[in-house]
C-alpha positions in Angstrom: -14.1 61.9 -39.2 -16.2 64.9 -39.4 -16.4 67.9 -42.0 -17.2 71.4 -40.7 -18.4 74.1 -43.2 -17.8 77.7 -42.1 -18.6 81.0 -43.5 -17.3 84.3 -42.3 -16.0 82.8 -39.0 -19.4 81.2 -38.2 -19.9 77.3 -38.4 -22.9 76.6 -40.8 -23.0 72.9 -40.4 -20.8 69.8 -39.2 -21.4 66.4 -40.8 -20.1 63.3 -39.0 -20.3 60.2 -41.2 -23.3 61.5 -43.0 -24.7 63.8 -45.8 -26.1 67.3 -44.8 -27.8 69.9 -46.8 -27.2 73.5 -46.2 -30.6 75.4 -46.6 -29.5 78.1 -48.9 -32.1 78.0 -51.6 -33.4 81.4 -52.2 -31.2 83.0 -49.5 -27.6 82.9 -51.0 -27.9 80.9 -54.2 -30.5 79.1 -56.3 -30.3 75.6 -54.8 -29.2 74.1 -51.4 -25.7 72.9 -51.1 -25.0 69.2 -50.3 -21.9 68.3 -48.5 -21.1 64.6 -48.4 -18.6 63.3 -45.9 -16.7 61.0 -48.3 -14.1 59.9 -46.0 -16.5 57.8 -44.0 -17.8 56.0 -47.1 -14.5 55.5 -48.8 -13.1 52.1 -48.9 -9.1 52.4 -49.3 -6.7 49.8 -50.1 -3.0 49.5 -49.2 -0.6 47.9 -51.9 2.9 47.0 -52.2 5.0 46.8 -55.5 8.5 45.5 -56.5 10.4 47.6 -59.0 10.6 46.2 -62.4 12.2 47.1 -65.7 9.1 48.4 -67.1 6.6 51.2 -65.9 3.9 50.0 -63.5 0.5 51.5 -62.9 -0.7 50.8 -59.4 -4.5 51.0 -59.0 -6.9 49.8 -56.3 -8.5 46.4 -56.9 -12.2 46.3 -57.7 -14.5 47.1 -54.8 -12.0 49.9 -53.5 -12.4 53.6 -54.0 -8.7 54.4 -53.9 -5.4 53.9 -52.4 -4.4 54.7 -48.9 -0.7 53.8 -49.3 1.6 52.3 -51.9 4.8 50.7 -50.6 7.6 50.3 -53.3 10.0 47.5 -52.2 13.7 47.5 -52.7 15.3 46.6 -56.1 15.9 42.9 -56.1 19.5 41.8 -55.8 19.4 39.9 -58.9 18.9 43.2 -60.8 22.2 44.8 -62.3 23.7 47.8 -60.9 23.5 51.1 -62.8 26.2 53.8 -62.5 26.6 57.1 -64.1 29.8 59.0 -64.0 28.5 62.0 -65.8 28.9 61.0 -69.4 28.8 57.1 -69.5 26.0 54.8 -68.1 27.2 51.5 -67.1 25.1 48.3 -66.2 27.0 45.5 -64.5 
């Protein structure tokens, strides 16, 4: 994946799986702007979870930068049925 930086319709730089420095020091701002293509360096994990009666926090395991997807499974058949008729909550 590449990252393109444009300004007023002109391409300033394109970074593909690398870090680029825009040489702007003394021209437009005090220092150079560094753009890091983080997508190339990211290590993402896919996870699956099954609903429970308690809140769950789904986080990436050690060694991963984030989650690419989380699949939430169906409610297990041994869970009771919850119905709401507008005034009464029934668990069967």
